[in-house]
Short mmCIF file of the C-alpha atoms (twelve columns), coordinates in Angstrom:
data_MODEL
# 
_entry.id   MODEL 
# 
loop_
_atom_site.group_PDB 
_atom_site.id 
_atom_site.type_symbol 
_atom_site.label_atom_id 
_atom_site.label_alt_id 
_atom_site.label_comp_id 
_atom_site.label_asym_id 
_atom_site.label_seq_id 
_atom_site.Cartn_x 
_atom_site.Cartn_y 
_atom_site.Cartn_z 
_atom_site.pdbx_PDB_model_num 
ATOM 1   C CA . ASP A 1   22.626 30.521 -16.548 1 
ATOM 2   C CA . ILE A 2   21.811 26.809 -16.501 1 
ATOM 3   C CA . VAL A 3   21.246 25.833 -20.115 1 
ATOM 4   C CA . GLY A 4   18.017 23.884 -20.612 1 
ATOM 5   C CA . PHE A 5   17.043 24.077 -16.930 1 
ATOM 6   C CA . THR A 6   13.291 24.203 -17.565 1 
ATOM 7   C CA . THR A 7   13.373 21.189 -19.886 1 
ATOM 8   C CA . THR A 8   15.587 19.199 -17.504 1 
ATOM 9   C CA . THR A 9   13.386 19.855 -14.483 1 
ATOM 10  C CA . GLU A 10  9.927  19.475 -16.097 1 
ATOM 11  C CA . SER A 11  9.481  15.931 -14.813 1 
ATOM 12  C CA . MET A 12  10.945 16.620 -11.364 1 
ATOM 13  C CA . GLU A 13  9.012  17.175 -8.156  1 
ATOM 14  C CA . PRO A 14  9.050  20.743 -6.754  1 
ATOM 15  C CA . HIS A 15  11.223 19.771 -3.768  1 
ATOM 16  C CA . GLN A 16  13.792 18.240 -6.158  1 
ATOM 17  C CA . ILE A 17  13.877 21.435 -8.251  1 
ATOM 18  C CA . VAL A 18  14.418 23.558 -5.145  1 
ATOM 19  C CA . ASN A 19  17.128 21.147 -3.986  1 
ATOM 20  C CA . ILE A 20  19.040 21.198 -7.270  1 
ATOM 21  C CA . ILE A 21  18.832 24.978 -7.718  1 
ATOM 22  C CA . ASN A 22  19.889 25.617 -4.128  1 
ATOM 23  C CA . ARG A 23  22.841 23.232 -4.429  1 
ATOM 24  C CA . TYR A 24  23.870 25.036 -7.623  1 
ATOM 25  C CA . LEU A 25  23.483 28.520 -6.137  1 
ATOM 26  C CA . GLU A 26  25.315 27.614 -2.936  1 
ATOM 27  C CA . ARG A 27  28.308 26.303 -4.883  1 
ATOM 28  C CA . MET A 28  28.412 29.195 -7.350  1 
ATOM 29  C CA . ILE A 29  27.958 31.889 -4.694  1 
ATOM 30  C CA . ASP A 30  31.060 30.570 -2.896  1 
ATOM 31  C CA . VAL A 31  33.090 30.881 -6.111  1 
ATOM 32  C CA . ILE A 32  31.740 34.365 -6.890  1 
ATOM 33  C CA . VAL A 33  32.505 35.685 -3.404  1 
ATOM 34  C CA . ARG A 34  36.012 34.192 -3.519  1 
ATOM 35  C CA . HIS A 35  36.704 36.216 -6.689  1 
ATOM 36  C CA . GLY A 36  35.311 39.480 -5.327  1 
ATOM 37  C CA . GLY A 37  32.096 39.472 -7.353  1 
ATOM 38  C CA . THR A 38  28.932 41.257 -6.263  1 
ATOM 39  C CA . ILE A 39  25.710 39.361 -6.857  1 
ATOM 40  C CA . ASP A 40  23.131 41.731 -8.307  1 
ATOM 41  C CA . GLU A 41  20.300 39.225 -8.560  1 
ATOM 42  C CA . PHE A 42  19.207 35.690 -9.242  1 
ATOM 43  C CA . THR A 43  17.324 35.538 -12.527 1 
ATOM 44  C CA . GLY A 44  15.561 32.215 -12.249 1 
ATOM 45  C CA . ASP A 45  18.387 29.734 -12.697 1 
ATOM 46  C CA . GLY A 46  20.854 32.466 -13.650 1 
ATOM 47  C CA . ILE A 47  23.045 34.756 -11.590 1 
ATOM 48  C CA . LEU A 48  23.814 38.369 -12.529 1 
ATOM 49  C CA . VAL A 49  27.189 39.349 -11.096 1 
ATOM 50  C CA . PHE A 50  29.349 42.450 -11.445 1 
ATOM 51  C CA . PHE A 51  32.914 43.137 -10.354 1 
ATOM 52  C CA . GLY A 52  34.588 46.325 -9.112  1 
ATOM 53  C CA . ALA A 53  31.858 47.686 -6.828  1 
ATOM 54  C CA . PRO A 54  31.153 48.378 -4.032  1 
ATOM 55  C CA . ARG A 55  34.837 47.669 -3.408  1 
ATOM 56  C CA . ARG A 56  37.306 48.749 -6.050  1 
ATOM 57  C CA . LEU A 57  38.842 45.723 -7.721  1 
ATOM 58  C CA . PRO A 58  41.800 46.749 -9.910  1 
ATOM 59  C CA . ASN A 59  41.760 43.615 -12.095 1 
ATOM 60  C CA . HIS A 60  38.001 43.198 -12.171 1 
ATOM 61  C CA . THR A 61  37.851 41.936 -15.762 1 
ATOM 62  C CA . LYS A 62  40.452 39.237 -15.086 1 
ATOM 63  C CA . GLN A 63  38.662 38.340 -11.861 1 
ATOM 64  C CA . ALA A 64  35.373 37.939 -13.737 1 
ATOM 65  C CA . VAL A 65  36.948 35.534 -16.243 1 
ATOM 66  C CA . ALA A 66  38.837 33.617 -13.539 1 
ATOM 67  C CA . CYS A 67  35.555 33.334 -11.638 1 
ATOM 68  C CA . ALA A 68  33.758 31.989 -14.728 1 
ATOM 69  C CA . ILE A 69  36.463 29.380 -15.317 1 
ATOM 70  C CA . GLU A 70  36.284 28.229 -11.697 1 
ATOM 71  C CA . MET A 71  32.475 28.172 -11.848 1 
ATOM 72  C CA . GLN A 72  32.597 25.798 -14.835 1 
ATOM 73  C CA . GLU A 73  35.067 23.540 -13.004 1 
ATOM 74  C CA . SER A 74  32.914 23.641 -9.892  1 
ATOM 75  C CA . MET A 75  29.874 22.704 -11.977 1 
ATOM 76  C CA . LYS A 76  31.622 19.512 -13.096 1 
ATOM 77  C CA . LYS A 77  32.212 18.533 -9.457  1 
ATOM 78  C CA . LEU A 78  28.653 19.437 -8.501  1 
ATOM 79  C CA . ASN A 79  27.298 17.281 -11.324 1 
ATOM 80  C CA . LYS A 80  29.225 14.256 -10.048 1 
ATOM 81  C CA . GLU A 81  27.717 14.786 -6.598  1 
ATOM 82  C CA . ASN A 82  24.226 15.350 -8.009  1 
ATOM 83  C CA . VAL A 83  24.327 12.144 -10.042 1 
ATOM 84  C CA . GLN A 84  25.382 10.203 -6.916  1 
ATOM 85  C CA . ILE A 85  22.231 11.392 -5.085  1 
ATOM 86  C CA . GLY A 86  19.899 10.837 -8.035  1 
ATOM 87  C CA . LEU A 87  19.736 14.363 -9.458  1 
ATOM 88  C CA . PRO A 88  20.340 15.088 -13.151 1 
ATOM 89  C CA . PRO A 89  23.558 16.708 -14.354 1 
ATOM 90  C CA . MET A 90  23.276 20.362 -15.430 1 
ATOM 91  C CA . GLN A 91  25.238 22.481 -17.892 1 
ATOM 92  C CA . MET A 92  25.950 26.154 -17.361 1 
ATOM 93  C CA . GLY A 93  26.693 28.860 -19.892 1 
ATOM 94  C CA . ILE A 94  28.446 32.102 -18.946 1 
ATOM 95  C CA . ALA A 95  28.628 35.405 -20.818 1 
ATOM 96  C CA . ILE A 96  30.945 38.250 -19.829 1 
ATOM 97  C CA . ASN A 97  31.037 41.856 -20.961 1 
ATOM 98  C CA . CYS A 98  32.715 44.896 -19.454 1 
ATOM 99  C CA . GLY A 99  32.085 48.605 -19.284 1 
ATOM 100 C CA . GLU A 100 30.942 51.349 -16.967 1 
ATOM 101 C CA . LEU A 101 27.770 50.818 -14.968 1 
ATOM 102 C CA . VAL A 102 25.605 52.915 -12.708 1 
ATOM 103 C CA . VAL A 103 25.859 51.238 -9.306  1 
ATOM 104 C CA . GLY A 104 24.046 52.011 -6.070  1 
ATOM 105 C CA . ASN A 105 20.890 51.594 -4.047  1 
ATOM 106 C CA . ILE A 106 18.105 51.327 -6.614  1 
ATOM 107 C CA . GLY A 107 14.399 51.380 -5.834  1 
ATOM 108 C CA . SER A 108 12.112 53.361 -3.562  1 
ATOM 109 C CA . GLU A 109 11.744 53.951 0.160   1 
ATOM 110 C CA . LYS A 110 9.517  50.861 0.305   1 
ATOM 111 C CA . ARG A 111 11.992 48.538 -1.386  1 
ATOM 112 C CA . LYS A 112 15.620 49.067 -2.396  1 
ATOM 113 C CA . LYS A 113 18.492 46.886 -3.425  1 
ATOM 114 C CA . TYR A 114 22.107 47.490 -4.178  1 
ATOM 115 C CA . GLY A 115 22.511 46.834 -7.869  1 
ATOM 116 C CA . ALA A 116 23.790 47.944 -11.230 1 
ATOM 117 C CA . VAL A 117 22.241 49.127 -14.478 1 
ATOM 118 C CA . GLY A 118 23.668 50.026 -17.849 1 
ATOM 119 C CA . SER A 119 24.264 49.012 -21.409 1 
ATOM 120 C CA . PRO A 120 27.124 46.581 -20.566 1 
ATOM 121 C CA . ILE A 121 24.656 44.435 -18.595 1 
ATOM 122 C CA . ASN A 122 22.158 44.439 -21.456 1 
ATOM 123 C CA . ILE A 123 24.875 43.328 -23.851 1 
ATOM 124 C CA . ALA A 124 25.942 40.541 -21.461 1 
ATOM 125 C CA . PHE A 125 22.335 39.278 -21.340 1 
ATOM 126 C CA . ARG A 126 22.170 39.274 -25.140 1 
ATOM 127 C CA . LEU A 127 25.492 37.467 -25.351 1 
ATOM 128 C CA . GLU A 128 24.230 34.915 -22.843 1 
ATOM 129 C CA . GLU A 129 21.488 33.968 -25.309 1 
ATOM 130 C CA . LYS A 130 24.224 32.722 -27.665 1 
ATOM 131 C CA . VAL A 131 26.128 30.605 -25.150 1 
ATOM 132 C CA . ARG A 132 26.134 26.805 -25.365 1 
ATOM 133 C CA . PRO A 133 26.324 24.331 -22.469 1 
ATOM 134 C CA . GLY A 134 29.666 24.430 -20.666 1 
ATOM 135 C CA . GLU A 135 30.803 27.504 -22.572 1 
ATOM 136 C CA . ILE A 136 32.165 30.903 -21.537 1 
ATOM 137 C CA . LEU A 137 31.754 33.697 -24.087 1 
ATOM 138 C CA . VAL A 138 33.279 37.169 -23.881 1 
ATOM 139 C CA . THR A 139 33.015 40.311 -25.958 1 
ATOM 140 C CA . GLN A 140 35.806 42.094 -27.781 1 
ATOM 141 C CA . ALA A 141 35.945 44.601 -24.901 1 
ATOM 142 C CA . VAL A 142 36.843 41.820 -22.446 1 
ATOM 143 C CA . LYS A 143 39.454 40.389 -24.819 1 
ATOM 144 C CA . ASP A 144 40.993 43.848 -25.245 1 
ATOM 145 C CA . ARG A 145 41.245 44.427 -21.474 1 
ATOM 146 C CA . ILE A 146 42.838 41.073 -20.698 1 
ATOM 147 C CA . GLY A 147 44.961 40.764 -23.821 1 
ATOM 148 C CA . LYS A 148 47.169 37.767 -24.537 1 
ATOM 149 C CA . LYS A 149 46.549 36.233 -21.118 1 
ATOM 150 C CA . LEU A 150 43.048 35.311 -22.260 1 
ATOM 151 C CA . LEU A 151 43.182 31.926 -23.977 1 
ATOM 152 C CA . THR A 152 40.460 31.600 -26.580 1 
ATOM 153 C CA . GLY A 153 39.121 28.922 -28.860 1 
ATOM 154 C CA . SER A 154 36.816 29.871 -31.652 1 
ATOM 155 C CA . ASN A 155 35.693 33.414 -32.374 1 
ATOM 156 C CA . TRP A 156 33.195 34.945 -34.737 1 
ATOM 157 C CA . ILE A 157 31.516 38.198 -35.581 1 
ATOM 158 C CA . ASP A 158 27.894 38.476 -34.544 1 
ATOM 159 C CA . ASN A 159 25.341 41.254 -34.368 1 
ATOM 160 C CA . ILE A 160 24.431 41.972 -30.759 1 
ATOM 161 C CA . LYS A 161 21.591 44.416 -30.257 1 
ATOM 162 C CA . GLY A 162 22.918 47.528 -28.571 1 
ATOM 163 C CA . THR A 163 26.459 47.176 -29.867 1 
ATOM 164 C CA . GLY A 164 26.134 46.021 -33.494 1 
ATOM 165 C CA . ASN A 165 28.666 43.690 -35.041 1 
ATOM 166 C CA . THR A 166 31.218 42.554 -32.504 1 
ATOM 167 C CA . THR A 167 33.670 39.728 -32.228 1 
ATOM 168 C CA . ILE A 168 32.699 37.083 -29.703 1 
ATOM 169 C CA . TYR A 169 35.350 34.834 -28.172 1 
ATOM 170 C CA . GLN A 170 35.011 31.403 -26.612 1 
ATOM 171 C CA . VAL A 171 37.200 31.245 -23.506 1 
ATOM 172 C CA . VAL A 172 39.266 28.104 -22.959 1 
ATOM 173 C CA . GLY A 173 41.451 29.400 -20.114 1 
ATOM 174 C CA . MET A 174 43.592 32.191 -18.820 1 
ATOM 175 C CA . ASP A 175 47.380 32.332 -18.644 1 
ATOM 176 C CA . ARG A 176 48.644 33.003 -15.121 1 
ATOM 177 C CA . ILE A 177 51.770 34.808 -16.314 1 
# 
């Protein structure tokens, strides 16, 4: 999700808003696809992505975190380009959770889409509300799956609706070992 997108774009012309969001989505989609992510939907200026379906991805949790790290790096490069063409810099926040989802064609005969539903997505959305610009936050479940390879900064216990008190970790990198 782009943090503060509405505030940043309030004074922009509609064509500029479409330009900046499309530049952002184009760049991020490339990163997501490279890491094997499946885009469920665009939620305004946010992107809901899941890993491990429709193709099995054995290290899907690690891939999700590696994708998030590359997305933040890509955002820095995109901001430099945007500033050069007169667009404002943007900051993105990313939240990651893991767990089992129901995945498949969802909808009716009139309109269907391949997507996912489940509590892990709801928790990720609630975690995303706590993220600050440029930050990647993960739940205890993600930390447990990746283990010592996940490099974290600060962590704290917070109450997340649907899961209760859980430890939240700020990701600073991932060890390649």
